[in-house]
N, C-alpha and C positions, 0 to 999 in steps of 0.2 A: 556561507554555504550556497552553492549554486542550486538551480531548480532541478535537482535529481529526482526523477520520477521512479517510484516503485510500481511495477505493473504485475498483477497476478490474475490468473484465471479464477473465475468465481468458484470453481470446484475447489481450488486451494484456499480461497477466502473462507469457504464453508467447511473445510476439512476439520477433522478432529486430531489435535496433536498437543503435545506438551513440550515446550522449549523454554529454557531459562532466558533471562533478559539478554545476556551476552550472546547466546546462541541465536536468538531472534535478530539481534542487531547484525550479526555476521551474515545471516541469510539475506537481510535487507540490503546490506552493502553489496553483496554478491549479485543480487538481482539488478541493482543499478549498474554495476560493472558489465554484466552480460548484455544489458539493454544498450549500453553505449557502444559495445563492440559488434552487436549483431543486428542492429536496426536494418530492416529490409534485406536481411540475409536468410539463408535456409538453415534448417535444423541440422542438416548434414555437416555444415561448417562448424557449428558450435560443438557438435558431438565429438569431433576429433580435434578440437582446439586445445590449447594449453590449459592447465588447471588455473582456476581463479586465484589471484594473489591479493591478499588484504594485509597491509602493513599495520603494525600497532599504532604508528603515527597517524594514519588516515582514520583509524577507529577513534583515537583520542580526539582528533580535530573535529570529527563529525558529531560525536556524542558528548564532547566537553567533559571527559572523565579525567581523573588524576593519573599522571604518569606512574606514580608509585604503586598503584594497584592494577593498572591496565595489563601489564605483561603477564602477571600470574593468572588473572582471570581469563585472559585469552588462551593461555596454555591449558587451563582446566576445561574451558569450553571446547577447545580443540579435541581433547580426549573424549568428552561426553557426546559431542555432536555426531560422531561416527555411529553411535549406537541408537540414535534417535530415529523414529519412524513416524509416519502419519497415515491416516486412513481417509479415503475420499470416494466419491461416487462418480462413475463414468457411464454414460448411456451407451448401450449396445443394442443391436437389432433384436436380441433375445430377451432384453430387459436391462435393468440397472446392475452394473458390476460394482461390487464393493471392494475396492482395491486397497492394499497396504504396501507401502514402499519406504525404503530408507530415504533420507535427505541427500546423503553424499555417498559416493562410491569409494572414495579414499580421502584422507586428510593428513596434513603434516604441519608441524611447527618448526620453523628454522630459527635457531637461537641467535646466530650472529646478526641477522637482519631483522629479527623480531617480526617475522612474516608468517602468515598462515596461508597454506596452499590447499585447495580442495577441488574436487570434481563433483558436480551435482550428479545424482543418480539419473539414468536415462529417462525415467518416468516423470521426473521433475521438470525437465527442460521445456516441454510443450506448455507447461502451466505458468511459465514466467517469461514467455516471449510473446511476440505478436502473432503467433501462428494459430491461436485459438480464437473463438468468436465472442466469448463472454468475459470481458475483462473489467477489473476494478483498478484504478490508478490513483495515486496520491503522491505528494511531494515528501521526500524523506525527512525534510526539516520539520514536518508536522509531528513526527514521533521522536525526534532526536532528543528532546528533553524529558521524555517519559521514562521513569525509572521502575515502572512495574510492567512486567511482561504481559500481565492480564490487561493492562491499559492499552498496550499496542494491539492486542488481539481484539479488544472491544472496539477500538477505533476502526479497524479494518472491517469488522462485522457491520458497523453502523454505516460507513460511507459506501458500502455496496448498495445501500438504499438511498443514495444521495439525491436521486431524482424525486423521491417522495418525502424525504425528511422524517420518515418513521418506519419502524420495522413491524412485521407481523409478530404475533405472540410466539416466543421461543420457549419450547418445553424446557423445564429446569434441567433435566438430565442432559439434554442436547446442548444447552447453554454451557453447562459445566464442562462438557466434553470439548466444545469448540474453544473455550477459553484455556483448556489444558489443565483444569483442576482435577486432580486424581480422585478416585473413589474414596481413598483413605484421608483426604484433606477436607477440612472445614465442613464436616458433615452436618453440623447444626446450622440452621439458617442465620442465626445471629452472627456466627463466626464467618460464614460465607459473605454476608453483607459487609461486615467490618473489615475483613482482611482482603477481600477481592473486589466486590462491586463498588463500594463507596470510595475506596482508594482510586480505582480505575476512573470513575466518573469525575472525581475531584481533579485528577491529573489531566483528563481530557478538557475539562472546562477551563483549566488554568493555562495549559501549554499548547493546545491545538487550535485549529481554525473553526471548531464547532463547540457549541454548548449543548448538553444533553440532559434529559430527565428520564426516569423510568417509571413504569407502572407494574405492580405485581398482580398476578392473577391467581385466584384460589379455587379450590374445590373444597367446599366447607370451610374449615379453618386452616387448611394446608395450602401453602404456596406451591403452585405447580408450574409456573412460568413467568416470564417477564417480557414486556414490550418497551420500546424506546422511541422517544421523539427527540429530534435534534434540529438545530438550525445553524447556519453560518454566522459567525460573529461579524458585527459591523466593522468594516475595514476603514482605515483612514481615507480621507478624500483623495481621489486619484490625482496624480501629478501630471499636468499637461505641459508638454515640451514642443517647441518648434525646431525642426531641423533647419540650420542656417542655409542649407543648399536647396531647400524646397519650401513652398508655402504650405504644404500639407501638414496636418497635425500628427504627432505621435503621442499617444496617451499611454502612460505606464499603468496598466491595469493591475488590480490586486489578483492574487492567485485564485481566490474564490470567483471573481468576475471572469477570469480567463476560462476556467473550467465550466462555469455556468453557460456562457455564451458559445463556447466551443461545442458543447452538447447540442445547443439549439441549432447552430450553423451546420452541424454535420448532417442534418436531415433536410436542409434547404436545397432546392434544385439548383440554385445559383452556384453552389459549391461542388457540383458534380465533376467539373473539369479538374479539380484538385484531388479527387479520390484516386486510390491506387488499387487496381485489380479487384480482388474479392474481400477486401478488408470490411469489417463490420462498422456500423455507425459509431460504436464506442471506440474502436481502434482509430477511426478517422478523427474523432473528437480529441483524442490524445495528441494527434499530430497537429490539429488546428490550434490547440492550446499552446504548443511550442511555436507555431508560426506567429502567433500574436505577440511573442516576445521580441520578434525581429522588426525593427522600424520599417524596413522596406516592405515586408509582407503585411505588416499592420496597415500601412497606408493603402496597399492594394486591396485588402479585404475590408477596409473601413465602410464602404457603402453597404456591404452585406451585413456587417456588424451592426450598423445603424438600423437596417431593416429588421434585424433580430431583436431590436428594442434597446440597444446600448446608447447612452448619451453621456458625454464627458462633462456636461454642464453641472 
């Protein structure tokens, strides 16, 4: 799997919604597709572009699922995704607007080609492109092996705090809402921990680039919220290569290293000539992380990378 980035506005990361596993995976694939086709383009372009197409084959290859079950689950998800909605907050001059919107405006499943076509609702588009200022990004492969929809949402909620490695206390009702746990589900704390929280943490620790632990917070004997600490897993030693056409080094950085140093470099004055227009530091960091995958750009940026504290030794 190539380094497909999922990019979401933090308003969407912190939104309240309930999506099944397959529905979440379709949304993530669609975000990657839109990002590939609209980088540095305007919202007007994507608003009138063709519907997003996701083939069953691409879904199967990305998430490693069985052919025998994929087609029916995709058909079912196609039917249910149209009715899904989410709520999020949007700052306005007169105060905070509490908005509710559908995910998609229309959706179709084409039998002969086993393809899903859908169009995101207009309110969703600004939340998944580079047009907003507060973004969270991660590589799709980090959640490709998660089989719990709650695990995907927990991963997103945690990495929005990647710069600190810990979250504030999240109120229990807010936490349930953000994970998409309905009021009627797992009302007893023991059930919630067993069916949602512990499974999600186990999958994150096993399949993603972070390990996490949680702390529960109480009023008296009642659990009222949770907070999390997490850290990047130790990556294998970086591979150092020399380009035969140049004496300069190209170091194959790990994903965690690229994002860590891209965030540092985005705020360094030496990088100002690479910035574009009014993009935020976080938007800039996403682009820098991509640049570090390219040998030519890596060599160009290496002196700044070293100044940021990177060493390949």
